[in-house]
Residue, then its C-alpha position, 0 to 999 in steps of 0.5 A: m500499500i505504501i509503496l503504491y502512495i510513493i508511486i503516486v506522488v512521485i508521479g504526481m510531483l513530476l507532472l506538477s514541475v513538468a506544468l509548472k515549467c509549461f504555466d512559467k513560461a510567459n513569466l520567465k521573460r521579466f527575468d533575465e538569463q542568470q536569473r532563468l537559469a537559476k529558477l529552472k535549477a530551482f525546480k530541480v532542487s525541489a523536486y529532488s528534495m521532496i523525493f528525498a523527503l518522501l523516502l526519508l519519512s518513509m525508512i522512518e516509519l518503516a524503520i520503526e515499524r508502525t505509522i506515526f505520520d497520518k496521510g495529511f501530516f506526510s504529504l504536506a510535509v513533503i510539499a512544504v520540504g520542495v517549496t520551501s528549498q525552491k524559494v529558499y534556493e531563488i532568494l539566496n542565487n538572486a532571482y527570486f524577485s524580478l528586475k523591475n523589483q529589485t531595487q538599484v543601490 
């Protein structure tokens, strides 16, 4: 049962990342080349961190041999890890704000 759940979540994450890339292409025109590359790299970092969080939480439950996370928390924790890692990567690489929103120092 847990394997089926993991497979469904991974397929959903992949479909979501493809959909976000397609819909975000119009918004990428506001960013310069360095920011575009950083944003695309952030998508990859986010996907890998979500897969890692999914595996880590699953391994914790398997090691303890009982369910300690309900499905709602499990799903939200994986999504939160992905979103947080993506936004932190974008902020650290100066790709969060578009050129119009950046203040000149």
